[in-house]
N, C-alpha and C positions, 0 to 999 in steps of 0.2 A: 509319168509327169514329163512336161516340156522342160528339159534340164536347161536348154538356152534361156528360156523366158524366166527360169527360177534365178539364174544369175542376177537379173535386174532387182531383185528383192534386196540385195546389199546396198546399204545407204551410200556406199562409195562408188556404186555402178554408174556408168555415164546415162545421159539422158534417155538415148535410144533404148538401151536395155531396161531403163525403168519404166518407160513408155510400154514397151512389150510386155513386162512383168504385170502392168497395170490391166492391160488389155486381157491377159491370160487369166487373171482374177475374175474379170468380168464375164469371161467365157465359161470359167468354171462354175460360177454362180448360177448360170443358167442350165448348165449341163445337168442330164439325169442322175449319173452316177459317179461325178467327180468327187463327192463328199466320201464316197466309199473308199477311193484311192487314198485320201487324205487320212481317213480314219485308219486304214491299214498302215500307213507311214507312221502314225503316232503310236498305234499298238505295238508295232514291232521295232520302233526306233530305227527306222530305215535311214533317217537323215541326220547328221550332226550338226548341219548349219542352223544356228538359231533363228534366222529370219526366214528359214523355209518351215520350220516347227510352228512359228508364229502364224504363218501365212495358213498352214494346214487347219490351225485352231479357228482362223477367221472364216475359212471356207464351212467348216462345221457349224460355226455361230450363224452363218447366213442361212444355213439349212434349217437349223432349228427355230430360227426367228421367223423365216418367212415360208418355208415349205415343208414344215414337220408333218402336217396332216396328210401330205401326198404320199407318206412312206408307209410301208405294209408293217404289220406287227413285228416281223422277223427283221425288218431294217431298223426299226425303232430300238429293238432289243440290241442290235449290234452296236448302235451309237452308245447305249448304256455300258455295254461290255467293254467298248473301246476306251471310254473315259476311266472305268474302273481298273483296266489293264494297265493304262497310262500311269495312274495313281499308284498302283502297286509297284511299278518300274521306279517310282521316284525314290522308294526307300532303299533300293539296291544299286542305283547309278553311283559311280564314284565321285562325280560332281554334282551339285545341286543345280537345277535350271536356273538360267537367268530371270530376274525378279520379273521383267516385262513378260516373260512367257508364263510364270506362275500366275501372275494376274489375269492374263488373257484366259488361261485354262478355267481358273475360277469364275470368271464371267460365263464361260460356256457351261460349266457345272450349274451355275444359278439359274442360267436360262432353261436348262433342262429340268431343273427342279420346279421352276414356276409352271412349265408345261405338263409336267408328269406326276407331281407330288399328289394331287387329289385323286388321280385315277389309276396310274399304272405303276407309281413307284414311291408307295406310302413309306417304305422303309429307308428312303433316300439317306438319311442322316445315320442311321444305324449301319446301313452298308459301308459308308464311308468310315465311320468309326472302327468298324471291325477290321477294316483295310489297315488304317493308320496306327491304331493302338496308341502307344505313347512314344512312338518313333518322332525324333525331332522334325525330320523333313516332312513326315506325314502330317504331324501336328500343324506345322506351317501351312500346308496345303488346306487343311481342314479349317483354320482360322481365316484364311483368304476367302475360301468358299463361303463361310458364314457372313464375312463382310460384304461380299457380293450379292448374296441372297437378301441380306438388309438393305442393301442399296436398290435392289429390284422392288421390295415390298414397300419401302418407307420413303425412300428419297424422292421427293417430289421435283428435285431439280433435273431428275432424267425425264427428259421428254421423248416418249417412245414413238409418237405418231405425228401424222402432219395434217396441216390446215383444217379442210372440211370435216374430216372425220374425228378431229382433236376432241371436240367436246363429248362425243358419244363414247370415244376409246377412253377417254379419261374416267368416265362415270363407269364403264364396263371394268376397267383396269383397277379402279378403286374398290368395285365390289369383289372382284377376283382376289384382290391383295387382303381384303378383309377376311374373306373366306380361308384363304391360305393360313392367315394368322391365327384365327380362331381355331383351325384344324391343328397347327403347330402347337398352340397352347394346350389342347387336349392331349395330343398324341406324344410329342417328344421334347417339349421345352424343359421339363423338370430333368430329363436325362442330359440334354445338352448342358444345362446349368451345372449338373454334377461334374460332366466332362470338363468344364471350364475350371471348376474348384480343384480337380485333379491335376490339371494342367499347371494351374497357379502353383499349387503346392509342390509339384515334381520340379519345376524349372525355376522358382522364384530366386533361388541363390546361385544357380549355374547357367541360366540361359535368358539373359536380360531381353533379348530381342523377342523371343517367343512369349515371355511374361507380359511385355508391352503390347505385344499384339493382341494377346488374350483379354488385357485390360481394356483395349480398345473395342473389342467385341462385346464385353460386358456393358461398356458404356454406352454403345449403339443399341443393344437390345432391351435395356432398362426402360426406355421409354415406352416399349409396347408389350412387356410381359408383366407377370404378376410380381410387385415390388418385393413381396415377403420372401421370394425365392433368393434374393440378393441382399436385401436390407435386413440381414439377420446376424447374429453374434458372430458366426464363424467366417462368414464373407467380410463382414465389416472390419473385424479384428485383422483379418488378413490384409485387406486394403490399407488400413491405418498403419499396419507394420511396413507396408510398401512405402508410406510417406517419409519413412526415415532412411529409405534406401536411395542413394543418389541417382542411379541410373533407372529407377523404377518410379520415382515420386512424381513425375510430370504427368506421366500416363495415369498413375493412382488418382491425381488431382482431378484431372478430367473425369475419370470414372465417378468419383465422389460428387462431383458437380452434376452430372447425370442423374444420379440417385435423388440428390436434393431437388432437382429440377422437376421430378416426377410429380404429377398432380395426385394428392391424397388428402385425407381429413386433416383439417387445420390443427387440431390438438396433438394428433399422431406426428405430423410434420414438425411442430414446435419441439416435440419430445425428441424426434430423430436429430434435428439440427443441434440441439442442446447437447445431446450425448456426444455427437461428433465433435462439437467445439470443445467440450471438456477434454477429450483425449488429445486433440490437436494442441491444446494448450498445454496440457502437461507434458506433451512432447517437444515443447519449447518452440513450436512453428509460429506462436504469435509475436515472437521477438523479432521483428522485421530488421532492425538495425544490426544484427548480427549475420544477416544472411546477404551474401554477395552474389549469388547466382541470380541474375535477373530473368532468365528464362523460366526457372522455376517460379520465381516470384510473380511473373506475369500470370502463370496458370494458378498460382495460389490466389492471386487477387480476384481472378475470374471466380474461383471456388467461394471466397468470402463474399462476393458480390451475389452469387447464386444463393448463399446461405441467408444473407441479408434480405434480398427480394423475397425469398420463399417465406421467412418470418413475416415481413410486411404484408404478404399476399394472405397469410394465415389470420393476422390482426384485423385486416379488412373483412375477411368471412366472418370472424367472430363477433366483430361489432355489428355487421349487417344481421347476424343471427341473434343478437341481443345478449351474448354470452359475455358479460362485462367482467366477470372474474378472470376468465381464461384469457380475455383480450388484455387485461392489464398485466398479466404473467407474461404474454407474449410481448408486450411493449418494454417490459423490463429486459427481457432477452435481447430485444432490439438495441436498446440503450447500451447493454453491455458489449455491443460490438462496435460502437461508434469510434471508441479509442483506436481499435485496430483499422477501423475504416480509415480514420484521419491519417494514420502512419502510411497506409498505402496511397491515399490521396496526393500527400504531400511528396511522395517518393520521386527522386530525381529522374527515374526513368518514366517517360511519358505513357508508354504501352501499359505499365503496372497501374499507373494512375488512372488512365482512361478505363481500364476494366472494372474499377470500382465505382465509377460515375453513376451508374444506374441505381446502386444501392443508396448513395448520396441523395440523390435526386427524389427517390422513392420516400426517404427518411424525412426530408424536408416537407414532402407533402403530407406525411402524418402531423408533423408540428403545425401545419398550416391549419389543420383540422381541429386541433385543440383549442379549448377556449382560453386557457392561459398556460405560460411556458414556465417551467420549474427553472431554478437559478441554473442548474446543470444543463438544462435544454438550451438557454440563452448562451451559455458558455460554448455549447457545441456549435450553434449557429455561427457565433463569432469565429470559432476556430475554422469552420468550413470556408467562412468569408476570407480569412486571412490566406488559407490554403489556396483557394482559387485566384487571389490577387497574385500570390507568389508564382503559381503555375502558368499564369497568363504571360510571364515575362519570356521575351526570347532569350535563347542562350548565345554563347560566343561563337558557336559554329554556324549559325544561320546564315545562309549565303543570300543577301538581298539582291545582288546584281545577277545571279544565275540561278533561279530557284528550282530545285529538283525535287525527287520524290520524298525526300525527308522533309524538306520544307512544306511540301503540300500535305503531308500528314499532320505537321504541327498546326497548320491552318485548319484542319478538319478537327484536331483536338482542341484547339481555341474556341471553335464553335460549340463543342460540348460544354466546355467551362462556360461559355456565355449563357447556355441554358440553365446551369446551375445557379448563376449569378441572378437570372431572371426569377428563378424559384425562391432565392433568398429574398429578394425584393418583395415577394408576395408574403413571405413569413414575417419579415420584419424590415419594412422600407426605412424606418428612422436609423436602425442600426446600420444598414447598408450605406445610406446617404453619409452618416457620421463618419463612418470607417473610410469610405472614399475620400471625404473632404479632408480627413486627417492625413492620409497618404499624399493625396494630391498637394496640399500646402507645404506640407514638409518637403516634398521633392522639389517642388517649383521654387522654393525659397533658395535652393543651392543648385539650381539646374546647371550651372556652368561647371560645377565640379562633381557631378553626378554622372554614372555610366549611362549610355544612351537607353539601353534596355529598360532601365528604371524610369526614365523620363517618359519614355513612350508608353509604358504601361499605366503610368499616373494619368496621361492624357486620355489613354484608350478607356481608362475606367470612368472617367467624366463622360466620354462618348457613349459607353455603354449604358450610362445611367438613362439616357434619353429614351432608350426602349425598356429597360427595367422598371422604370417608374412612368408608366404610360399616361399620356394626357391626349385630349382631343385636339387635333390640330397642331400640335407642337407649343402648345401654350404653356410652357414650363415657367414662365416668368410672371404668372398671375395665379390667383386661387390661393392654394395652401401657402401661407406666408412663411413658414420656416423652410419649407422646400424650395420656394421661389427665391427666397434671400439666399440660401446656401449656394444654389446653382449660379445665381447672379455674381456672388462673390468669386466663385471659381472661374466663371467665364471673364470677369474683369482681371483676375490674376493671369489667366491665360494670355490675354491681348495685351497686357501691359507689362508683363515680366520679361519680354524680349526672347522668350524660349522659341520663337519662331526662326531665329537666327542659329538654332542648334545644329551643328554640322553633322547630322545623320539623316539620310532619307526617311527612314522610318518615323523619326520625331516630326520632320517637316510635313510629311503626308498626314500624320495623325493631327497635327495642328491645323491643317486646312480642312480635314474632313469634319473635325469638331466644330470649327467656325461656321461651317456650312449647315451641320446638324442642327446647331442652336441659333439659326438666323434671327429667331424672334428677340433674342437678346439685344440686337441693334435697334429695335424699335424702342427699347426701355432706356438704352444708354447710347444714343446715336453719335455721341462725341469720339467712339472708338473706330468708326467707319474708315476714316481716312488713313488710319495706321494699318488696319487689316487690308485695305485696298493696295497700300504701297507693298505690303509683303507678298500679294498676289503678282503684282507687276514687276517687281525688282528680282534680284539674284535668288531670292528665297523661293520663288515660285516659277512664273512663266520663263524666267531666264536663269533658272538653276543649272548646275552642270550635269544633272543626271536627267537623261530623256524620260525615265520612267515617271519622275516627279513633274516635269514640264507637261507631259501628256495628261497625267491625272488632274493636275492644277487647271489646265485649259477647261476641262469638264466642270470642275468644281467652281471655277470662276463664273462661268455661265450660270450655273444655279445661284450662286450668291447674288449676282447682279440681278437676276430675275426676282429673286426673293425679297430684296431690299426695295425695288420698284422706286418709289418717290423720293426715298432716302438719298437717291443716286444723283438727284437733280443738281446739286451744287457741284458735282465732280464730273459731270458727263464728258465736256469738251476736253479736260484735262485727260481723262481715261482714254478718250479716243485719240488723242494726240499720243499718248505714251504707247498705245498698242499698234500704232501705225505700221512700224516695221514688221509686225507679226502678221499683218494682212497681206503681205506681199506675196504675189503669185510667182513661185521661184521656177523660171523657165529651164527646161533640161539642160541648155549648153552652158550655163554658167558654172556648174560643177560644185559650187559650195553647197555645204551642208546647212540646210534652213534649220532654225531653232526647234520648229514644230512641223509634225507631219501633216499631210493635207487633211487627214481625219480630224487631228487636233485643231487646225485652223478652222474647220467646220464651226467648232464651238465658239472660237473668237469672232467670226463672222455673225453668228447668232447673237452674241453677246452686244456687238456693236449695233445690229438692227434693233434689239431690245431697248438699248440705251436711247437710241433716236426716237424710237415709237413711243416709249413710255415718258419722254421728257415732256416739260411743260412749255416747250418752245411754241412758237407760232408754226402754222403749216408751212409757210414760206422757208422758215429756218430749217424745219425738218426735211423739207424737199432739198434744199441746198446740202445738208448734211449726208442725206441718203445718195444724192448725186456724186458728191465727193468720195462716198464709199464704193459705189458701183462703176463710176466711170473709168478708174484704172483696170478694172476687170475687162470692161468692154473693149477698150483699146487694146489691151494685151491680147484679147481673144482674136481680134481682127488680124493683128500681126501674125499670132502663132498658126491661124488658120491658113493664111497665105504660105507660110513657111512649110506647113504640112502638105499642101498641094503640090509643092516643089520637091518634097523629099523623096529621095531614091532609096535609101537604106531602111529596111523593115524595122531594125531596132530604133532608129531616130524617129520613124513614123509613130511607133507605139509610145514612146516617150512624149511626143508632140500632143498625140491624141489624148493621153492620160491628163496632161497639162490643162487642154482645152475642157476636158471632162471636169476637172477640178474647179475651173473658172465657173462653169455653168452650176456646179453643185454649190459653191460659195454663195453665188447671186440667190439660188434657190433658198439657201439657208437663212439668208438675211430676212426672207418673207415670213419665216416662222413666227415673227414678232406680231403679225396681223393674223385676225381670227377670220376676218371676211372682207368682202369688197368695201364695206362701209368704212372700216377703219383705214383703209389704204387710201381711199378718198379723202378723208378727213385730215390725213397726214400729206396730201397732196403729192402722193408719191405713184399714182397710176402711170404718169407719163414716163417716169424713169424706168418702171418695169416694162412697158411697152417698148421702150428703146432697146432693152436688154432682149425681148424677144426678137426684135428685128435684127439684132446682132447675132443672137445664136442660131436662129432658124437656117441661115446659108449653110450651116455645118451639115444639114441633113443632105444636101446634094453633093457633099464631098464624096469621091468614090473610094477613099482610103479609110481604113480603120472604122467601117460603117457601124460595127456593133457597139463599140465604145462610145462613139459620138451620139448615136441614135438614144442610147440608154440615158446620157446626160440631159438631152434636150427633152426627152419624154418625161423624165421627172420634173423638169422646170414646168412643162406643160401642165402637168397635173397641179402643181402649186398655184400656177397663174389662173387656172379654172376656178380655184377657191378665191384668190386674191382679186381678180380682175372681172371675173364673171363673163357677161356677153361680149366684154371688149375683146376677149380672145377669140371669139368665134370667127372673125375674118381670117384669122391665121390657120385654122384647123385644116380646111380642104386642101391646102399646097403641102402643108406639113404631112398630112396623111398619106398624099400621093408619093410624096418621097419615101415614106417609111414602108409602104407596101412593095417598093421596088427591090428586086432581088432579095428577099427576106428568107430567113430560115425559121424553123419551128421556134427558137426561142425568141426572135424579133417579134413574131405574131403573138406569142403567148403574153409578151410584155406590152404589146400595142393594143391588144383587146382590153384590157382594163381601163385604158386611156378613153377609148370610145365608149365603154360602159359608163364611165364617170360623166361624160358629156351628155349621153343619152338620158341617164337618171336625172341629172341636173337640169337640163334644157327642155327635155321632153319634145313637145311639138315643134319649139322653135327651131330644133335641128332636124325635123322630119325630112325636108328636101335633101338636106346633105347626106342623111342617112340611106335615103332612097337611091341616091345617085352612087354612093360607095358600098352599098351592101353586097352587090355581086362581085365587084372587084375584089373585096375582102374575102368573100367566100371561095372565089377561084383561087386566091393566094393560099387559103387554108387547105383547100382540096388538094392543091398541087403538092404541097409539103406532105400531106398525109398519104398521098398515093406513091411517093418516093420509095423505090425499093430499099430495104434495109437488110443487112446480114442477120441471119437467124438467131446469133447469140449475141447480137449487139444490144445489151441491157439499156444502155444509156440512151440509144436511138428510140428505143421502145417506150421508154419512160417519156421522152420528150414528145413523142406522138400522143401518148396517153394525157399528158398536160395540156397539149394543144387542143386535144378534143374536148377536154373539160372546158378550156378557155371558150372554145366555139359554143359549146352549149350555154355557158354563162352569158355570152353575148346575146343569143337567141332569148334567153331568159329576162335579161334587162330589157330587151325591146318589147317583148309580150307583157312582161310586168309593169312597165310604164305606160301601158294602154295604147302602144303604137302599132298595132298589128298591121295597119295600113302600109308600114315599111315593108313588110314581107309580101302582103296582098298585090302590092303595086309591081311586083317584079315579073308578072307574066305567069300563066298558068303552069307552064313546064318547069320554070324555075322553083315556083312555090312547091310543087309536087315533089322535087328534088330534095328540097330542105326538109319537107315533112318526113320523107323517107329516113333522111339522116337521123332524125329524131327517134322515129321508130326504132331504127338500127341501134342507136345508143341505148335505148330503153331495154332492148331484148338481148343483143348479141355481144356487148362488150361485157366482160366480166369486171366492170368497174362501178361499184355501187355509188360512189359520189356523182359520176356522170348519170347512171340510171336515175337517181332521185331528182337531179336537175332535169332531165327529159320528161318524167312524169309531170314535173311542175309546169313545164312549157306545154305539155298536152292537154293538161286540165285548164289551163289559161286560155289556150286557143278554143277549147270546147266551151268555155264560159263566153268568149267574145264571139266566136263564129258558129256556134252550135245551134243557134235559135233558127227560126223560119226565115229570117232575112240574112242568113249567113251565106258565104260565097258558094257558087253552084259546085256541087259535087262533094262539098265537105262532109253533108250527112253521110254519103256512102263510104267515105274515107274513115268515118269514126267506126262504123259497124265492120267494115272489111279489114281494118289495120288497127285502130286505137284499142278497141275492146279486146280482140285476140292478143295484142301485146300485154295487156294487164294480166293475162293468165299465162302466157307463154314465159315472161319474164321469170315469175317465182318458181315456174316448173324447171327451170335450168339447173344443172347439177352444180354450176358455180355460184348459185344464188345461196349464199351461206347465212342463215339465220342465228348463228352464233356471233355474227359480226355486227356491231352497233349500227354502222353506216347502211348495211344492207336492210336492217329493220326500218330505218328512216325511209329508205327507197320503197320498201313494201308499204308504208303508210301512205306515202304520195300516190303510189299505184292505186290504193284504195280510194282516196281522195279523187283521183281521176274517174273511177268508175261512178262514184257518188255524183259527180259534177256531170257525167253523161246522163245519169238517170234523172237528175233535176232539170236539165235542158231538154232532154228529148221526151 
């Protein structure tokens, strides 16, 4: 072997050596006999360096995986002998191999097993067992090999193949794996199980590592072997014995979980679970409060969850089968576990609690199906409810300012608890409402002296009721009088108690979230609107010291104002005055930190627009207010654009361009209050938006920071097409001309949707403009597509693919809007060029989304031009190019029918052929 290249295998080697080692590995993979050198090195222990040994196994792995069939019988025998020789050496070596080498060796054994067991090596396991006997190192390797074999046969996370062949390979692999497992069950599983029993018996007291490994193997294999081999007295008793041994009990727990999880007859399953429970209980394992090992309790909680869910599955089957007597017995068994379930659910460790939620959820589902609940069941429901309320509470360690992994896990855990709360509401909505009301009222009476987490959870529970007790369109304050009264009382308490002034961000945010969630309350009691508006506008909301609170409040405020609509009328001018300073465009040079980010300001501008548009003022007054809102933006824009033209420093240019972009974005956002041209006209605001257009369009001719400026103006034009309709049209030609100058793939990709919007909206009205700009646009597209790119530049390839899709979408919009004359008027040569690009898109590019679009264009053109009066030569084009394309595309190797988009492309391809048949 190339000793120099092997030096690069060491993780501490420098980059050049590592590169050389990598190249050497690739070289050995394609070499005919390199595997033999590696096999010899392993069999004769030539190298002591761990990384070289690992490398040799990798070369063997590659040979078995991809080139095994090329080997002769003798060579295949050599690989078998090499592995067995290596295994024998493990028992004699003074030091065991490193774990990563043992794992890799086990993977190679497993690959050879999958390849040879059914044909050449049926005694695979017996040969290994005869070598290892009960030698601890040998047993370690045997157990690792068993886990690797299970991973090959069962673990569907292992993806063994790639794209096009994936579906076929999956079915082939599934069939092969089924055959392997069936053969193993017939020929060797009983012997393997016996070997596990011997290993457990031999090592349970003197080698916990091997015992745990063996328990892991048993747990893995239980899912697909005959359960009676494991679920019998000798095995179960041994496993239950392990439950009392500290170093073994976690693995024993997992093993029992797998046994309980195995599908079986419902009556047998109930018996099995009950017998396990009896022994576990008598061993004192149900006394959770005496146990302080949280890692074990997390596994134990998972086991209890598995037992509970197994019993519930049995109950469901028995009910379905009509066996009411056995179902009743099983229900009693379930009920007997509820006390233990509650202990685990309420445990202070969230992992332990989280592991039992499935059982809890399914238990409530049973109760939901019963016609009436017993007193004990009602008590259980209430206990679950109290547990959920307690566990929803933040703990002292939660870091609100810098949320990390622990915080994210708690947020996920809270979502699980929310599902439990929703299920509780289905079982007993009255009880849930009463419990929440009790907790809420008690807490809010003394909120000043209560810890933040308790105040937060009280408001959170009120918030969660909105989804737990669903109604249509948020009408919580009408219909059922009891419910409406309770919610109304709680909301009144929330907005009048003064809790919005609580000095903790979690409470503040929960207050605003809840107020917005129950906006219909303010239709019933509008007298509370001013107080809530003030909370939004002062130091509790938009002027809070925490940026996180200010940001979220900006969004919630906009929702609040939109939902109140007419109830805002008395406060409009006051609110507009109070938010004046929040609307200021903060230019880059003044250096002071604005209260709101530009993203948050978008919501404030939208809110201002909504207030003006939805007000009951006259059109003249609305126009004045809208002018007052937008004029400062236009004036700032002109000044900043001049500064940008003069700016030398690139950093300053970027800052100015961003600021200009924000100004355009804010103006765009105010127009969100209008749904169409009619509403803009009624408010007398067309003129002010046209002024904005004239102010913003000169930015397109600015040679600096083109991408940022164009993006903002483009978005504004999209909005104005909706708000001003044909009044925008005079501005489009010059805007398009500027946007097509010196553009890149991304610019074009974003420009085309604008043209598509204009085309679809105005159709023949814009035909002359489209005819004029059609070829300049296409030239710009083709120029970018023909630019050479580096072979490995993924992002450039993706940009071109997206641009190609946009180009075809443009042609689809033109043909779909019935404006084929735009294409037809471009002269025969250009028309032909366009048609060939569509054929190319349908056949040559392995992009099913583009292919689908191309076939839609082709079938539309056939529909429009395929008759007797179509353009000269088109009938020839149909037969020479379109018909062949419909057959060539599906015949391509890249046309993958396992992909949903490709199936859609095939369907459009068929539609094209059908259209040709109908037209010709």
